[in-house]
C-alpha positions in Angstrom: -16.5 -23.5 -0.1 -13.0 -24.5 -1.2 -9.9 -22.4 -0.6 -10.0 -20.5 -4.0 -13.8 -19.8 -3.7 -13.3 -18.4 -0.2 -10.4 -16.3 -1.4 -12.5 -14.9 -4.3 -15.4 -14.0 -2.0 -13.1 -12.3 0.5 -11.3 -10.3 -2.3 -14.6 -9.1 -3.7 -15.9 -8.1 -0.3 -12.8 -6.2 0.5 -12.4 -4.6 -2.9 -16.0 -3.6 -3.0 -15.5 -1.2 0.0 -12.2 0.6 -0.6 -10.4 3.8 -1.7 -7.1 5.1 -3.3 -7.2 8.8 -3.0 -7.6 10.1 -6.6 -6.4 13.7 -6.6 -9.7 15.5 -7.3 -10.1 19.1 -8.4 -11.8 21.1 -5.6 -13.7 23.9 -7.5 -14.3 22.8 -11.1 -15.0 19.9 -13.5 -11.8 18.3 -14.7 -10.9 18.9 -18.4 -11.2 16.2 -21.1 -7.4 15.5 -21.0 -5.3 15.7 -17.9 -1.7 14.8 -17.0 -1.2 14.4 -13.3 1.3 13.3 -10.7 1.2 12.1 -7.1 4.3 11.6 -4.9 4.5 10.3 -1.4 7.5 10.1 0.9 7.2 8.3 4.2 9.4 7.7 7.2 8.2 5.0 9.6 9.2 2.9 12.6 8.2 -0.6 13.8 9.2 -1.6 11.2 11.8 0.9 10.3 11.6 2.2 6.8 12.1 5.2 4.4 9.7 4.8 1.5 8.7 6.6 -1.7 5.7 5.9 -4.0 4.9 7.9 -7.1 2.2 8.0 -9.8 2.5 9.8 -13.2 -0.6 9.4 -15.4 -2.6 10.6 -18.4 -6.3 10.8 -17.7 -9.2 10.9 -20.2 -12.5 12.1 -18.8 -15.4 9.7 -19.6 -18.3 12.2 -19.4 -19.0 15.7 -18.1 -21.0 16.2 -14.9 -21.5 19.0 -12.4 -22.3 16.6 -9.6 -19.5 16.3 -7.1 -20.3 12.6 -6.7 -19.8 12.0 -10.5 -17.6 14.8 -12.0 -14.1 13.3 -11.3 -14.4 10.3 -13.7 -11.7 9.1 -16.1 -9.6 6.3 -17.5 -5.9 6.6 -17.2 -2.5 5.1 -17.9 0.9 5.9 -16.5 4.1 5.0 -14.7 4.4 4.0 -11.0 7.9 4.3 -9.6 8.7 3.5 -6.0 11.5 2.5 -3.7 13.4 2.6 -0.4 17.1 2.2 0.6 16.6 -1.6 0.2 14.7 -1.8 -3.1 13.6 0.0 -6.2 10.6 -0.6 -8.4 8.9 0.7 -11.5 5.7 -0.4 -13.3 2.9 0.3 -15.7 -0.2 1.8 -14.1 -3.8 1.8 -15.3 -6.8 3.3 -13.6 -10.6 3.5 -14.2 -12.8 5.8 -12.1 -16.5 5.8 -13.1 -17.4 8.3 -10.5 -15.8 10.6 -7.9 -16.5 8.1 -5.0 -15.3 4.9 -6.7 -12.1 4.0 -8.6 -10.2 0.9 -9.7 -6.5 0.6 -10.6 -3.7 -1.9 -11.3 0.1 -1.9 -11.3 2.4 -4.4 -12.9 5.9 -3.6 -11.8 9.5 -4.8 -11.8 11.1 -4.8 -8.3 14.8 -5.1 -7.6 16.4 -5.6 -4.1 19.9 -4.4 -3.6 20.8 -6.8 -0.8 21.2 -3.9 1.6 19.6 -3.3 5.1 19.3 -7.0 5.7 16.9 -7.5 2.8 15.9 -9.4 0.7 15.2 -12.4 3.0 13.3 -15.5 2.1 12.3 -18.6 4.2 11.2 -22.2 3.6 7.6 -21.9 4.7 5.0 -19.8 6.5 5.9 -21.0 10.0 9.5 -19.8 9.6 10.8 -17.1 12.0 10.8 -13.7 10.2 11.1 -11.5 13.3 13.2 -8.3 13.2 15.8 -10.1 15.4 16.1 -13.0 12.9 16.3 -10.8 9.8 18.9 -8.5 11.4 21.0 -11.6 12.5 20.8 -13.1 9.0 21.9 -9.8 7.5 25.1 -10.0 9.6 26.1 -13.5 8.6 29.3 -14.0 6.5 28.8 -13.3 2.8 29.2 -17.0 1.9 26.5 -18.1 4.4 23.5 -19.5 2.5 21.1 -17.8 5.1 22.4 -14.3 4.6 20.2 -11.7 3.0 20.7 -11.4 -0.8 20.0 -9.2 -3.8 17.3 -10.4 -6.1 14.5 -9.2 -8.4 11.0 -10.1 -9.6 7.7 -8.8 -10.7 4.6 -7.9 -8.7 0.9 -7.4 -9.8 -1.2 -5.2 -7.6 -5.0 -4.7 -8.2 -6.8 -2.1 -6.1 -10.1 -0.2 -5.7 -11.0 3.1 -4.0 -14.0 4.4 -2.1 -14.2 7.9 -0.8 -17.5 8.9 1.0 -18.3 12.2 2.7 -21.3 13.3 4.8 -20.8 16.8 6.1 -17.4 16.9 7.9 -17.3 13.1 8.2 -15.1 11.2 5.7 -15.0 7.5 5.2 -12.2 6.3 2.8 -10.5 3.1 2.2 -7.9 1.6 -0.1 -7.8 -2.1 -0.8 -5.0 -4.0 -2.6 -4.8 -7.6 -3.9 -1.1 -8.4 -4.4 0.6 -11.2 -6.3 4.5 -11.2 -6.1 6.8 -13.4 -8.2 10.4 -13.2 -7.1 13.6 -15.2 -7.6 13.9 -16.8 -4.2 16.7 -19.0 -2.7 16.4 -22.7 -3.6 14.0 -24.4 -1.1 12.3 -21.2 0.0 8.7 -20.4 -0.8 7.9 -17.2 1.2 9.7 -13.9 1.8 9.5 -10.9 4.1 8.1 -7.8 2.4 9.3 -4.6 4.0 6.7 -2.4 2.3 3.8 -4.4 3.7 5.6 -5.8 6.8 4.3 -9.3 5.9 5.6 -12.7 5.2 4.4 -13.0 1.6 3.6 -16.1 -0.3 5.8 -16.1 -3.4 3.7 -16.6 -6.5 0.7 -16.4 -4.1 -1.8 -13.8 -3.0 -2.3 -11.3 -0.2 -5.0 -8.8 0.5 -4.5 -5.4 2.3 -6.9 -2.7 3.3 -6.5 0.7 4.9 -9.8 2.1 6.3 -10.0 5.7 7.6 -12.9 7.3 9.5 -12.1 11.0 9.7 -13.4 14.4 10.7 -12.5 17.2 8.3 -12.3 20.7 9.7 -12.7 24.0 7.8 -9.0 24.8 8.1 -7.8 21.6 6.2 -7.0 19.4 9.2 -8.3 15.9 9.2 -8.3 13.7 12.3 -9.7 10.3 13.1 -8.8 6.6 13.1 -7.1 4.3 10.7 -7.5 0.5 10.6 -5.1 -1.6 8.6 -5.4 -5.3 7.8 -3.1 -7.6 5.8 -3.9 -11.2 5.1 -1.6 -13.6 3.2 -3.0 -16.7 1.5 -0.5 -19.6 1.6 -0.7 -22.7 -0.6 -0.5 -26.2 0.9 3.1 -26.3 -0.1 3.9 -23.1 1.8 2.4 -24.5 5.0 4.1 -27.3 7.0 1.8 -30.3 7.7 -0.6 -29.6 10.5 0.4 -25.9 10.7 -2.3 -23.3 11.4 -0.1 -20.2 11.3 -1.8 -17.2 9.7 0.8 -14.3 9.8 -2.1 -11.8 9.4 -1.6 -8.2 10.5 -4.0 -5.8 12.1 -3.3 -2.3 13.4 -5.6 0.5 14.8 -4.9 4.0 15.9 -5.0 7.8 15.3 -4.6 9.4 11.9 -3.9 13.1 11.5 -3.4 15.0 8.2 -3.0 18.7 7.3 -3.2 20.2 3.8 -1.2 23.4 3.4 -2.9 24.7 0.2 -5.3 23.7 -2.5 -5.0 25.4 -6.0 -6.7 23.7 -8.9 -4.3 23.2 -11.8 -1.1 23.9 -9.9 1.9 21.6 -10.6 2.7 21.6 -6.9 -0.6 21.2 -5.3 -2.2 20.0 -2.1 1.0 19.5 -0.1 0.1 17.7 3.0 1.6 16.0 6.1 0.1 12.9 7.6 0.9 11.2 10.9 -0.2 7.6 11.7 0.2 6.1 15.2 -1.2 2.6 15.2 -1.0 -0.2 17.7 -0.8 -3.8 16.6 -3.9 -5.8 17.3 -2.5 -8.8 15.5 1.1 -9.6 14.5 3.2 -12.7 15.1 6.2 -10.7 16.4 5.0 -7.2 17.3 2.6 -8.0 20.1 5.1 -9.2 22.6 7.0 -12.1 20.9 9.9 -10.0 19.6 8.9 -6.4 20.3 6.5 -5.0 22.9 2.8 -4.6 22.1 3.1 -1.1 23.7 5.4 0.0 20.9 3.3 1.6 18.1 3.7 1.7 14.4 4.7 5.2 13.6 4.6 6.8 10.1 5.1 10.4 9.0 4.3 11.0 5.3 4.5 14.0 3.0 2.2 13.9 -0.1 2.0 16.3 -3.0 -0.1 16.1 -6.2 -0.3 18.3 -9.3 -1.2 18.9 -12.9 1.7 18.6 -15.4 -0.1 20.5 -18.2 -2.5 23.5 -18.0 -6.1 22.9 -17.4 -8.4 23.7 -20.3 
């Protein structure tokens, strides 16, 4: 198979087994019309980051069903804001969920980097050094140095799909994303470091990500288990130096804990939860010993809240 055929097969395989956690009602069938929000705030280390991601959407129920596997179905449109101290973004959001267990969504967003916290930083090709040490050093260069981090903007298309399966107390859920960024990069550069994904992204190219969770859900709203994360960039021939075999893929694995404080169908402030992720890098060009110790884990603490912005029928 050629490169594009292989990429298409991989994308289909990954997207066919994934999940984006679609705030479901616990004790009733959703109404015909629903306006919802979801907001997530995360603090992480290795890499360091303070991140926000939001969703505000109108949903239209496709059909009525009492089956828990089918009842949360809809099509929706909305806004998707997000940001960190280094960037801000806002986009249009569409979603299609034919059944409770399976959903599809897409975001097309505008992203602006401020030039703060040593970002935005771009590089000539996929073999360039994008370690934390190099990014920090470039951020400290004089303002007129051509290698210094710089403000810029661009657009990004993300297409995702969601799978959420449950058998007794065992939960399998996954979220897959296919991402295509298009930024204004420095002349001569073709890739850039993305703080959100911790990946050297191909500008005007594609990357696939997947978060897969295998969890045990207790009766007192605690979930515990494992999370596996993978990120794979797909570089064009122009983004790879002749003879280079660099991949820059990322894999992480480790414990996942989450606790939900309350669950009240129809509440504007609903299902507030805290999640802790402690993952060790199985694959990373610089986080398995080359720039930071492989013993140093990826740490993320996240607060998530969802809710309904108009009364349920």
